[in-house]
ZAMARGU-4260 file (C-alpha; in steps of 0.2 Angstrom, whole numbers, plus 5000, padded with zeros to 4 digits):
<rodrens>
0) 4596/4033/5589 | 4582/4041/5582 | 4579/4053/5597 | 4598/4059/5593 | 4594/4061/5577
5) 4580/4071/5579 | 4589/4081/5592 | 4603/4085/5578 | 4592/4090/5566 | 4584/4102/5579
10) 4599/4112/5583 | 4605/4113/5565 | 4588/4121/5561 | 4590/4133/5575 | 4608/4138/5571
15) 4601/4140/5553 | 4588/4151/5558 | 4598/4162/5569 | 4612/4165/5555 | 4597/4169/5542
20) 4591/4182/5555 | 4606/4190/5558 | 4610/4191/5538 | 4593/4197/5536 | 4595/4212/5549
25) 4613/4216/5542 | 4607/4228/5527 | 4596/4238/5542 | 4614/4238/5552 | 4624/4245/5539
30) 4610/4259/5534 | 4611/4265/5551 | 4628/4264/5554 | 4632/4273/5537 | 4637/4263/5522
35) 4644/4278/5512 | 4663/4281/5515 | 4667/4290/5530 | 4684/4301/5530 | 4690/4291/5545
40) 4679/4277/5553 | 4679/4257/5557 | 4680/4242/5548 | 4681/4223/5551 | 4697/4216/5544
45) 4689/4201/5539 | 4674/4208/5530 | 4679/4226/5523 | 4660/4228/5517 | 4657/4231/5537
50) 4659/4249/5541 | 4655/4260/5557 | 4657/4278/5563 | 4660/4271/5580 | 4670/4258/5589
55) 4661/4239/5590 | 4658/4220/5585 | 4657/4214/5567 | 4637/4208/5565 | 4644/4192/5555
60) 4660/4186/5563 | 4659/4197/5580 | 4677/4201/5576 | 4683/4220/5584 | 4681/4233/5572
65) 4698/4242/5567 | 4700/4261/5563 | 4703/4265/5545 | 4719/4272/5539 | 4721/4288/5530
70) 4722/4283/5512 | 4738/4285/5505 | 4739/4293/5486 | 4751/4284/5476 | 4761/4298/5466
75) 4757/4292/5445 | 4773/4284/5438 | 4776/4296/5424 | 4780/4288/5408 | 4797/4285/5403
80) 4808/4283/5387 | 4825/4278/5386 | 4829/4282/5403 | 4821/4299/5402 | 4804/4306/5411
85) 4792/4315/5404 | 4786/4333/5407 | 4776/4346/5401 | 4783/4364/5397 | 4777/4380/5389
90) 4787/4384/5372 | 4786/4403/5376 | 4791/4399/5396 | 4804/4389/5396 | 4806/4389/5415
95) 4786/4385/5419 | 4785/4366/5420 | 4769/4353/5424 | 4768/4335/5427 | 4751/4335/5418
100) 4746/4343/5401 | 4736/4359/5400 | 4738/4377/5398 | 4751/4390/5407 | 4739/4402/5418
105) 4750/4416/5415 | 4752/4416/5396 | 4737/4404/5391 | 4749/4393/5379 | 4746/4376/5380
110) 4760/4366/5387 | 4770/4355/5377 | 4776/4337/5380 | 4796/4336/5382 | 4807/4320/5389
115) 4820/4325/5403 | 4833/4315/5411 | 4827/4304/5425 | 4835/4310/5442 | 4838/4290/5444
120) 4850/4292/5431 | 4862/4302/5441 | 4879/4294/5446 | 4886/4297/5463 | 4904/4292/5468
125) 4919/4299/5479 | 4929/4311/5469 | 4944/4300/5476 | 4936/4284/5467 | 4932/4294/5450
130) 4950/4299/5449 | 4956/4281/5451 | 4943/4277/5437 | 4953/4290/5426 | 4937/4301/5426
135) 4941/4319/5423 | 4931/4335/5421 | 4933/4351/5410 | 4924/4367/5409 | 4911/4369/5395
140) 4918/4385/5388 | 4916/4398/5371 | 4928/4389/5358 | 4932/4394/5341 | 4934/4378/5330
145) 4946/4386/5316 | 4955/4370/5311 | 4955/4370/5292 | 4946/4354/5284 | 4958/4343/5276
150) 4953/4333/5260 | 4961/4327/5245 | 4955/4333/5226 | 4958/4327/5208 | 4961/4341/5196
155) 4948/4341/5182 | 4947/4353/5166 | 4934/4366/5166 | 4921/4357/5156 | 4916/4375/5149
160) 4933/4377/5142 | 4934/4360/5133 | 4931/4363/5114 | 4927/4349/5100 | 4935/4353/5084
165) 4922/4348/5069 | 4918/4353/5052 | 4905/4356/5040 | 4913/4349/5024 | 4914/4332/5017
170) 4931/4328/5009 | 4947/4320/5013 | 4962/4325/5025 | 4978/4331/5016 | 4989/4339/5030
175) 4988/4335/5050 | 4997/4348/5059 | 4994/4345/5077 | 4998/4326/5076 | 4998/4320/5093
180) 4988/4322/5110 | 4995/4333/5122 | 5001/4346/5109 | 4998/4365/5117 | 4990/4375/5101
185) 4986/4392/5100 | 4969/4400/5096 | 4969/4401/5077 | 4983/4390/5074 | 4979/4377/5058
190) 4976/4360/5064 | 4975/4350/5048 | 4970/4355/5030 | 4954/4347/5020 | 4951/4345/5002
195) 4931/4345/5000 | 4926/4342/4981 | 4910/4351/4985 | 4918/4368/4991 | 4930/4367/4977
200) 4915/4366/4965 | 4904/4381/4976 | 4921/4392/4975 | 4921/4390/4956 | 4904/4394/4956
205) 4907/4410/4965 | 4921/4415/4953 | 4909/4413/4939 | 4895/4423/4946 | 4907/4436/4948
210) 4915/4436/4929 | 4896/4437/4924 | 4890/4452/4933 | 4906/4459/4928 | 4903/4455/4908
215) 4886/4460/4909 | 4888/4475/4917 | 4900/4480/4903 | 4886/4474/4889 | 4872/4485/4897
220) 4859/4472/4896 | 4843/4478/4904 | 4840/4467/4920 | 4856/4457/4919 | 4866/4464/4931
225) 4853/4463/4945 | 4851/4444/4940 | 4868/4441/4940 | 4872/4450/4958 | 4858/4440/4965
230) 4868/4424/4959 | 4884/4431/4965 | 4876/4434/4982 | 4868/4417/4984 | 4883/4408/4980
235) 4896/4420/4993 | 4881/4416/5006 | 4884/4397/5003 | 4902/4399/5006 | 4899/4409/5021
240) 4886/4400/5029 | 4884/4382/5024 | 4903/4380/5022 | 4909/4392/5036 | 4922/4397/5025
245) 4934/4412/5032 | 4931/4429/5025 | 4949/4429/5024 | 4949/4415/5012 | 4936/4423/5003
250) 4944/4438/5000 | 4959/4428/4993 | 4947/4419/4982 | 4941/4435/4974 | 4959/4442/4974
255) 4967/4427/4965 | 4954/4421/4954 | 4958/4404/4959 | 4949/4391/4971 | 4958/4386/4987
260) 4961/4367/4985 | 4963/4363/5004 | 4956/4374/5016 | 4963/4375/5035 | 4953/4367/5051
265) 4960/4378/5064 | 4959/4378/5083 | 4945/4388/5091 | 4954/4393/5106 | 4970/4389/5115
270) 4974/4373/5125 | 4980/4356/5125 | 4976/4343/5112 | 4966/4330/5124 | 4961/4318/5110
275) 4966/4316/5092 | 4955/4307/5079 | 4962/4315/5063 | 4975/4307/5052 | 4981/4311/5034
280) 4971/4304/5019 | 4956/4299/5031 | 4939/4305/5023 | 4928/4315/5035 | 4909/4319/5035
285) 4901/4333/5043 | 4899/4333/5062 | 4913/4319/5063 | 4924/4324/5080 | 4942/4328/5074
290) 4950/4336/5090 | 4946/4339/5108 | 4956/4353/5115 | 4955/4361/5135 | 4958/4376/5141
295) 4969/4375/5157 | 4971/4392/5161 | 4958/4388/5173 | 4954/4372/5181 | 4942/4362/5192
300) 4948/4354/5208 | 4934/4339/5215 | 4937/4337/5233 | 4928/4322/5242 | 4922/4329/5258
305) 4916/4314/5273 | 4898/4314/5277 | 4899/4322/5295 | 4908/4339/5289 | 4896/4341/5274
310) 4889/4357/5286 | 4906/4364/5284 | 4904/4366/5266 | 4893/4378/5256 | 4895/4388/5240
315) 4906/4402/5241 | 4916/4393/5254 | 4936/4397/5252 | 4950/4385/5251 | 4968/4385/5248
320) 4976/4370/5236 | 4994/4361/5240 | 5002/4349/5229 | 5015/4336/5235 | 5023/4337/5218
325) 5026/4357/5219 | 5029/4361/5238 | 5030/4379/5233 | 5012/4378/5226 | 4998/4386/5236
330) 4983/4392/5227 | 4965/4402/5232 | 4950/4392/5227 | 4931/4395/5229 | 4918/4382/5230
335) 4907/4384/5215 | 4897/4368/5217 | 4890/4355/5228 | 4888/4338/5220 | 4869/4333/5221
340) 4873/4316/5223 | 4885/4307/5236 | 4895/4291/5235 | 4888/4277/5242 | 4902/4266/5245
345) 4915/4280/5253 | 4900/4290/5260 | 4907/4306/5253 | 4903/4321/5242 | 4911/4329/5229
350) 4911/4349/5229 | 4920/4358/5214 | 4931/4371/5218 | 4939/4383/5203 | 4956/4391/5202
355) 4967/4400/5191 | 4981/4391/5182 | 4987/4402/5171 | 5006/4394/5173 | 4998/4377/5168
360) 5007/4369/5184 | 4990/4359/5189 | 4985/4346/5174 | 4970/4334/5174 | 4970/4319/5185
365) 4982/4325/5197 | 4980/4325/5215 | 4982/4339/5228 | 4979/4344/5246 | 4962/4354/5249
370) 4963/4364/5265 | 4942/4371/5269 | 4943/4385/5282 | 4928/4382/5294 | 4932/4397/5307
375) 4917/4405/5314 | 4911/4414/5330 | 4915/4404/5345 | 4902/4394/5354 | 4902/4382/5368
380) 4913/4368/5365 | 4916/4352/5376 | 4929/4338/5372 | 4924/4324/5360 | 4926/4311/5374
385) 4913/4320/5385 | 4900/4318/5371 | 4891/4302/5372 | 4883/4298/5355 | 4868/4287/5358
390) 4861/4287/5337 | 4846/4293/5344 | 4852/4307/5355 | 4868/4314/5360 | 4872/4315/5380
395) 4884/4325/5390 | 4885/4320/5409 | 4887/4338/5419 | 4895/4338/5438 | 4880/4346/5449
400) 4893/4346/5464 | 4908/4336/5469 | 4905/4316/5465 | 4888/4320/5455 | 4885/4318/5438
405) 4867/4320/5430 | 4864/4316/5411 | 4859/4328/5400 | 4853/4329/5381 | 4862/4340/5370
410) 4863/4344/5353 | 4880/4345/5345 | 4887/4355/5329 | 4903/4355/5322 | 4919/4345/5327
415) 4937/4349/5326 | 4953/4347/5334 | 4946/4336/5347 | 4931/4347/5352 | 4914/4346/5349
420) 4902/4362/5349 | 4885/4362/5359 | 4873/4371/5350 | 4859/4368/5363 | 4857/4362/5382
425) 4873/4365/5389 | 4879/4384/5397 | 4897/4390/5398 | 4904/4388/5414 | 4897/4370/5418
430) 4908/4357/5421 | 4905/4339/5412 | 4913/4323/5413 | 4927/4321/5400 | 4939/4308/5401
435) 4930/4290/5406 | 4913/4298/5402 | 4910/4280/5394 | 4911/4273/5413 | 4899/4285/5420
440) 4887/4282/5405 | 4886/4264/5407 | 4884/4266/5426 | 4870/4279/5423 | 4859/4268/5410
445) 4860/4253/5422 | 4851/4262/5437 | 4838/4270/5424 | 4835/4254/5416 | 4838/4263/5400
450) 4842/4250/5385
</rodrens>
C-alpha cells in the first residue's frame, strides 16, 4: 500500500512539473509566433489568446489551430425617433447627405441633423389587394382653396358711436320728451327740460351786470364802466363754461331781459335710445347718466372664427354679410380688429368687422352669416383623407412604384372643401394614398416599430 501511494505521488509530481514547464515556455512561444494581431493568421478554438501566423498545434490543449476569419464590420445602428432615422444634411445644399456629423467638403457648412422616414416603414402590397382594401391614390397638384369660410356673427353697436347724455347742472327734471327706450332721436333734439336754481340765479346775475354796465356808462363815472364790464364778462363765462349754456339761450336772455326757467338737454348725436334713466320730477346731479344713445348708421359684426381657421383671417380681410331675417340683405364688410383673447370653452376667437348700415336694417344682438374670402395663389394640395395627423407631425404616403407606399413627413397649410395645402415635403405630380391611407399608416407603424 505504501509503495502504491509513493508511485502515485511520483506520477502526480511529474505531471505537474511538465505542465508548469509548458506554461513557462508559453510566453516565449507567443513572442516567437507573434502576439500582435495579424491581418490573417491562426488561433486555437479553445484558447483564443493562442495565435500563430502558420498552422500548428495549441501548446496548451494540443488542438489544431484554425485560420482566422475576415472581421466583419457591423454597421452602426443609427438612432431612430418615432420610426424616423437620423441623417445629417447641409442646409445650403439639400442634396448632400451624410450618416455622421461633420462638414460639407464642397461648401464648408456644418451638417445639421434631420430625421427622415425609415425605409423599413414602407408598405408593399399587390395593387389588386390594395384596391380590395379600398386604398386609392391621387396626384398632388396645385389647387386654389377659394371656398369661403362661413361663420356666425353677432351685430353690435359701434362703441365709438355710443353717447351718454349727462348734465353739469343740479336741479329737477320738469318735462321728459324722449320717454322710452328704442326711440330714434335726431341730433340736437330736446330730450328733457331741467330747472336748476343755481343756473337761474346766475342768469339773473348776468342780467344785473348788463344793467349795471349800461347805467354806469350813462353816469360817466370814472373807472366804473371797466369794472362793470369785468363783472359782466365773468358772469357770461360762468354761463358758457360752468353750466355749458347754449349761445342761443344766452342771446334769448339778452333779448328778452328775463332768465330761462327750464333749460333743454339735447341729443349730442342722432341715434336710438338704448337706455333711459330720466323721469319727470326726478332730481339730478352733475355727472349723472340720463340717456344712452347709439348711432347705428355704422355697426360692428363680431364673428367667431374656429381655432384651426385663424390663419385665414387678418386685418383688412374682406367679407360678405348675409342674414336669414332679410334674404335680400348682402353687405360688404372689412375685418378691422382681431380680438386678443380667445374663448377657452368653444376654442374660437372673435374678429371685428365694420360695415355701413344707413337703412338701419341691422340692429344690435341680431345674428348674421359671415363669409370670409380666402382665395389665394394655387399651392400643392392633397385630399384631407391623405393627410395623417399624428399630433407631433403630419405624414402622407407617397406611391414610389405600383403597390409601394413610403411615408413622408410634410407641413400642411390651409384646408377647405375637403383638400389640404402642403407647404413643404411634397411636389406636384407625386401620387399619394388618399382613401384608406389610415390602413397603410397602421401597417407602416407596425413595420417600423413606431408607437
